[in-house]
MDTraj code that builds the backbone (N, CA, C; nanometers):
import mdtraj as md
import numpy as np

residues = "UNK UNK UNK UNK UNK UNK UNK UNK UNK UNK UNK UNK UNK UNK UNK UNK UNK UNK UNK UNK UNK UNK UNK UNK UNK UNK UNK UNK UNK UNK UNK UNK UNK UNK UNK UNK".split()
xyz = np.array([
    [0.0709, -0.1189, -0.0022],
    [0.0043, -0.0181, 0.0007],
    [0.0860, 0.1342, 0.0065],
    [0.2036, 0.1203, 0.0609],
    [0.3073, 0.2334, 0.0492],
    [0.3388, 0.2731, -0.0843],
    [0.3597, 0.1851, -0.1774],
    [0.3949, 0.2160, -0.3044],
    [0.2748, 0.2817, -0.3875],
    [0.1722, 0.2201, -0.3479],
    [0.0354, 0.2866, -0.4206],
    [0.0072, 0.4238, -0.3747],
    [0.0492, 0.4450, -0.2605],
    [0.0161, 0.5970, -0.1905],
    [0.1320, 0.6880, -0.2510],
    [0.2314, 0.6434, -0.2973],
    [0.3461, 0.7285, -0.3601],
    [0.3427, 0.7612, -0.5131],
    [0.2406, 0.6745, -0.5701],
    [0.2034, 0.7328, -0.7261],
    [0.0931, 0.8097, -0.7242],
    [0.1166, 0.9254, -0.7946],
    [0.0120, 1.0095, -0.8238],
    [-0.1094, 0.9641, -0.8691],
    [-0.2285, 0.9715, -0.8516],
    [-0.3531, 0.9242, -0.9017],
    [-0.3689, 0.9785, -1.0522],
    [-0.3197, 1.0857, -1.0900],
    [-0.3545, 1.1496, -1.2181],
    [-0.2509, 1.0710, -1.3126],
    [-0.1580, 0.9875, -1.2640],
    [-0.0643, 0.9005, -1.3399],
    [-0.1471, 0.7959, -1.4517],
    [-0.2568, 0.7650, -1.4091],
    [-0.3249, 0.6733, -1.4775],
    [-0.4456, 0.7233, -1.5454],
    [-0.4555, 0.8359, -1.5728],
    [-0.5883, 0.8963, -1.6452],
    [-0.5145, 0.9723, -1.7653],
    [-0.6156, 0.9952, -1.8830],
    [-0.5551, 1.0587, -1.9917],
    [-0.5379, 1.2159, -1.9517],
    [-0.4299, 1.2824, -2.0241],
    [-0.4049, 1.4163, -1.9880],
    [-0.5376, 1.5013, -1.9958],
    [-0.6123, 1.4975, -2.0850],
    [-0.7401, 1.5747, -2.0865],
    [-0.8504, 1.5681, -1.9524],
    [-0.8242, 1.4527, -1.8840],
    [-0.8984, 1.4277, -1.7616],
    [-0.8300, 1.4395, -1.6520],
    [-0.6867, 1.4822, -1.6504],
    [-0.6252, 1.5209, -1.5183],
    [-0.6962, 1.6037, -1.4148],
    [-0.7571, 1.7152, -1.4688],
    [-0.8252, 1.8146, -1.3813],
    [-0.9307, 1.7384, -1.3060],
    [-0.9846, 1.6141, -1.3342],
    [-1.0928, 1.5437, -1.2334],
    [-1.0114, 1.4217, -1.2012],
    [-0.9087, 1.4017, -1.2025],
    [-0.8295, 1.2867, -1.1540],
    [-0.8667, 1.2618, -0.9881],
    [-0.8778, 1.3519, -0.9115],
    [-0.8903, 1.3476, -0.7746],
    [-1.0497, 1.3583, -0.7271],
    [-1.1384, 1.3781, -0.8112],
    [-1.2647, 1.3885, -0.7859],
    [-1.3277, 1.2437, -0.7538],
    [-1.4389, 1.2308, -0.6909],
    [-1.4955, 1.1104, -0.6570],
    [-1.5955, 1.0772, -0.7873],
    [-1.5390, 1.0474, -0.8845],
    [-1.6309, 1.0181, -0.9995],
    [-1.5526, 0.9185, -1.0963],
    [-1.6078, 0.8253, -1.1493],
    [-1.5235, 0.7222, -1.2503],
    [-1.4996, 0.7963, -1.3606],
    [-1.3769, 0.7682, -1.4085],
    [-1.3106, 0.8322, -1.5466],
    [-1.2846, 0.7268, -1.6398],
    [-1.3122, 0.7530, -1.7697],
    [-1.2783, 0.6362, -1.8558],
    [-1.1354, 0.6415, -1.8918],
    [-1.0751, 0.5140, -1.9017],
    [-0.9411, 0.4829, -1.9324],
    [-0.9311, 0.4169, -2.0398],
    [-1.0352, 0.3956, -2.1419],
    [-1.0097, 0.3046, -2.2555],
    [-1.0637, 0.1696, -2.2177],
    [-1.0946, 0.1044, -2.3392],
    [-1.1454, -0.0277, -2.3483],
    [-1.2748, -0.0471, -2.2635],
    [-1.3458, 0.0478, -2.2698],
    [-1.4825, 0.0318, -2.2014],
    [-1.4566, 0.0351, -2.0559],
    [-1.3467, 0.0698, -1.9929],
    [-1.3176, 0.0547, -1.8490],
    [-1.3100, 0.2028, -1.7922],
    [-1.3248, 0.1876, -1.6617],
    [-1.3143, 0.3355, -1.5761],
    [-1.2144, 0.3154, -1.4626],
    [-1.1678, 0.4301, -1.4098],
    [-1.0897, 0.4208, -1.3042],
    [-1.1630, 0.5161, -1.1865],
    [-1.1605, 0.4852, -1.0779],
    [-1.2300, 0.5695, -0.9722],
    [-1.1870, 0.5746, -0.8215],
])
top = md.Topology()
chain = top.add_chain()
for i, resn in enumerate(residues, 1):
    res = top.add_residue(resn, chain, resSeq=i)
    for name in ("N", "CA", "C"):
        top.add_atom(name, md.element.get_by_symbol(name[0]), res)
traj = md.Trajectory(xyz[None], top)
């Protein structure tokens, strides 16, 4: 869990969605999948 805490959450979302990376909403990441 410590390693997960070190990685910024916006590292896993497309650049155009980075402003919403820390909101409590699902964001599309491709292949009909989301990250939340």
